C-alpha positions, 0 to 999 in steps of 0.5 A, a space after each residue: 439200608 443198602 450200601 452201594 458198590 462202586 468202581 474204585 479209583 484205578 490209577 493214573 490215566 486209567 478211567 475204565 475197566 472190564 468186569 472179570 468175574 463175580 465171586 459172590 451171587 445175589 443172596 450170598 452173605 458177604 463180610 466186610 473187605 471180602 473180595 466181591 468182583 474182579 476188574 480187569 484194567 489195561 495194566 492190572 487185575 483188581 479185586 473190589 472188596 465189600 464196603 460193608 458186611 451184609 447180603 449181596 442184594 443186587 448186581 448192576 454190571 455183568 462179566 464182560 461189561 465195561 465200567 467207568 471209575 465211580 460206576 455202580 457195580 451192585 449193592 449190599 443190604 443190611 446183615 439181616 436183609 433177605 435178598 429178593 429179585 425185587 431190587 433187580 426189577 426196581 430199575 425197569 419199574 422206575 424207568 416207566 414213570 420216566 418214560 411217561 414223563 418224557 411223553 408229556 411234552 410230546 403230547 403237548 407238542 402234538 396238541 394245538 398249542 406248540 407256542 412255548 418254544 417260540 420266545 427262545 427262538 423267534 426267528 426259527 420254527 420249532 420242531 415239527 410235532 412228530 419230530 418233537 415227539 421222537 426227540 423226547 422219546 430218544 432223549 436227544 438235544 433238539 438244538 443240535 439237530 440241523 433242520 431241513 424244513 422252512 426256516 430251519 424247522 426240524 422234521 421227523 426225517 432230520 431226527 431219524 438222520 441224526 439217530 443213524 449218524 451217532 450209531 454209525 460213527 463209532 462202528 468203524 472205530 470199533 472195527 478198526 480197533 479189533 480187526 486184524 491187519 489182514 482179514 482172516 482166511 476162510 476156514 473149512 466147516 470141519 475145522 471151524 467146528 473144532 475152533 474156540 473163539 475167546 474174547 481177548 482180555 483187556 490186559 491182552 489187548 493192551 499188551 498187543 497194542 503197546 508192543 505193536 506201537 513200540 515196533 511202529 514208533 521206535 527204530 528198534 535194533 538188537 545186538 547180541 553177546 554171550 556171557 560165561 556164567 561160571 563165576 556168578 554160578 560159583 559165587 552163588 553156590 558158595 554163599 546161597 545158603 548163608 545168603 538165604 539164612 541172613 536175608 530170608 530170600 533165595 539168591 538168584 541170578 536177577 540180583 546180579 543182572 539188575 546190579 550189572 545193568 545199573 552199573 552199565 546204565 551209569 556209564 551209558 546214560 543214553 540207554 536210560 533215556 527216552 524221547 519226549 517230543 523234540 527233547 531227550 530225557 536223561 534219567 539220573 535214577 534207575 527204575 528197573 522193570 522185571 518182566 513176569 509171565 502170569 496166567 493172564 499175560 506179561 506184566 512188568 513190575 518195577 524195582 524202584 531206585 535199583 541203583 541205590 540197592 544192594 543185591 540182597 535188597 534187589 532180590 527181596 523186592 523182586 521176590 515180593 513183586 513176583 509173588 504179587 504178580 502171580 497172586 494178581 495183587 499188583 497195584 498201578 504204582 507197582 507198574 509205573 515209572 520204569 526206565 529200563 526192562 529185563 526180560 528172562 526168557 531163559 526160565 522157559 528154555 529160550 536160547 535166543 530172542 529179540 525182545 521188544 521195547 517197553 515204550 517209552 523206554 529205550 532199552 530192554 535186556 533179554 536173558 536166556 537159557 544157561 547152556 553148557 557149550 565148548 568155548 576157548 579160554 586161554 587157548 584151551 577148549 573148555 566146557 562152560 555154562 554160557 548164556 546169550 544176552 540180547 539188548 534191544 534198543 531205540 536207535 533214535 536215542 542209542 547209537 550202535 557203539 553205545 549199545 555194544 559198549 553197554 552190553 559188554 559192560 554187563 558181560 564184564 560185570 557178570 564174568 567178574 562179579 567182584 566188580 559189582 561189589 567194588 563198583 568198577 
């Protein structure tokens, strides 16, 4: 007996996915819970495990296909089963009798006794025989087709017109969704031969759409400051070995930055708010999103209740989420509910940038490369490890004074990390 493989529940508001790749082929043996197929959703990549052990005897959806939750992906035969091409051919074979059955009423409609439909609609004419046959063949609902014949009779031309309308309606939407803002300029034949056209993944499409929506919706503005990283670096160098020995995780910079952000959010709650219609929603909690770059695009797992965590707990959670992101093991729950985001472009060498909001959040902090620069300290020019900070914010929610104050508070906490310990 075969066991069906179906699309699992993908998470809140996610109803469909795209087939990424199959890890097994028809005829391969599979173990229970062994990954079979990769699904790409708007937010994460999910591996569907085998529901039972046996032989993969059929694949119903190919890479690139879009499938809904609960859709059939394939089937697994018993452990002793031998896969053959017959199961794959079963569907077309079954379709033929269905077509034959569909043609039976069509034949009746073409015959001399087209009187059965009349009791249901005595004041209107039944579809013309040729129209009824076409309706049956195409699986249409005759009651939804407007007739142009006498007494509203549906003619063959009406059915043909109905067939063209649904096919044409979705086309503009598909073109509109995929088309760039401006048409692509013609490319020379020599250059075209050197190009490679690759379909955007569902995740990349979602990233592009959400970033553009954020720009189009929010009144986005960025304010800058710089922070002397020497105090944090000295503290880290003094205790990193003891910290790792006790907590089992390396002491990085993200724990300090997350803690500094949490402190600043308590003082400037507007940066932790969002707009809902005509209302402002102020969050009395801090779920901090940490942007992570992966091979398939940028993802933002969330450190929940960071305002209630120690630096050690924050570092552990960030390390765990980072590993899950790199291994494509993030769940929908890991990605939802963030109230503020931190993006660290410095790990890639970025000196300064203007990060884009992660809607519907009202603020995002951009970290950058630590670089030694000459600065004035106590009237003397000294060399210090400096970092530029950037806060992009939604000016509809956050005033300029609040944004600048927030960034200054982050700077102060990092330049005097004892403030984080003393909750100052």
